[in-house]
N, C-alpha and C positions, 0 to 999 in steps of 0.2 A: 384242179390239181393235176400236175404232171403225172403221167402213167409211169409204171415201173420200167426202168431201162435195163437192158441186159448187158450192153456194151458201152464202155466209156472210151471215146476216141479223143485223144489229146493231140491236136495237130493245128499248127498256125498257118499252114499253106492251104489256101482255099481250093487250089487245084487238087492237092492230095486228099483233102476232105471229100471233094466231089467224086474222085476216082474210088476212094475207099467205100463210100456209100453206094456207088454204082455196083461195085463188086459184091457187097453184102446183100444187095437187093435180090440177087439170084436165090438166096436162101430166106428171103423175106425178113432180113435182119436190119435193114436200113431204118425202118420205123422203130426198131428196138434199140437204137443207138443214140446216146447223148453225145453231143460234140461240144468241146471247149477248146479255146484257142491259145491258152497259155497255162503255165504251171500253177500259177496262183488260182486261176479259175478251176483247175482240176482239183486242187486241195479244197477249195470252197465246196465243190460238188461232193467230194468224198466225205467231208465233215459236215454237210448240210448247213453251210454258212452263206451269208449274203443272199443273193437271188435264189439260192438252192435250199434255203432254210425250210421250205415247206414241201420239198420233194420227199417221197417215201424213204424211210431210213432203212434201205436195203442196199447192200453192196452190189456193184455191178459184177457180172460173172467173169468179165475179163476187162482189162484196161489195155488199149492199144496206144502206146506212148511214143511220141517223137522225142528226140533228145534235145534238139536245138530249138528251144522255146523261149519266148520273151518272159520277163519278170522272174520266174523260177524255172531253171532248166530241168530237163527230163531226168537227169541223174539225181537231182535233189528231190524231185517228186517220188522217184523210185525208192530212194533212201527213206523218205517219210512213210511211204506205204509199207515197206518191209520191216520197219522198226516199230510199227503200231500194232498192238495185239488185236485190235478190232479190224484192221485192214490187211494184215500180212498174208492171210490166206487167199486174197484176191490174186488170180493169175495176172501177171503183167507181161505183155509182149511188146518189146521195143520194136518199133517200126520206123526206121531211120535211114537217112542217106549216109550216115557216118560209118566209114570202114576203119576208123582209127582203132588200133588194137587196145589202146588205153581205155577207150569207151567200152569196148567189148568186155575187157577184163573187169573193169569197175562194175558194170551192170551185173555180171555173173557173181562177183564178190558180194554184191548187195542182195542177191537172191532173185534176179529176173528169171522168168520161166521160159522165155524165148527171145532171141535177138535176130531180127530179120532186116537185112539191108534192102532198101527199096530199089527195085530194078528201074533202069532208065526207060526201058520200053513200056509203053502204055499197056500192051496186051500181057506182058509178063507181070506187071504190077497188079493188074486186075486178077490174073490167075492166082498169084500168091495170096492176095487178100481174100479171095474166095476160099482158098484152102484154110487160111487162118480162121475165117468165120465159121466154116464147117466144123473144124476141130474144136475151137474154144467155146462156141455157142451151142453146138448141137451134140457133138460126140463126147467131149470132156464132161465129167461129173464133178462139179466143184462142191466143197462143203457148204452147207446152208448156214450162213452167218449174216448178221445185221449189226450195224453200229448201235451202241446203247445210248 
């Protein structure tokens, strides 16, 4: 059985997944990260459906969410998370290349906890993800909840 995961990374770009996991490794969080590549898979993970039906029914402590995803986009995933009484307390950090003000406004309207535009420079990206990992996985104290 899969171990408990602390972070859910929802990202379809393999290079961004690799960079994110590299950054999280500094705080030994890479092994505590579940990676899914589209919005539908993210919802399956969160609702323990499909290939995730046997994972422990514990919410991740943070979701790092890209917006431009296949199948179900990140805004739709965010809307589902924040409208579900079992999931809405999960902090969601949008980690995206979108600088569109409509995306930013919509995400905050839906209840996103943070909105970070991915830097173009490799070193800047690594530094920002390290900061996110440190805050959300180590410093922040989330409520203890689990899906029923």
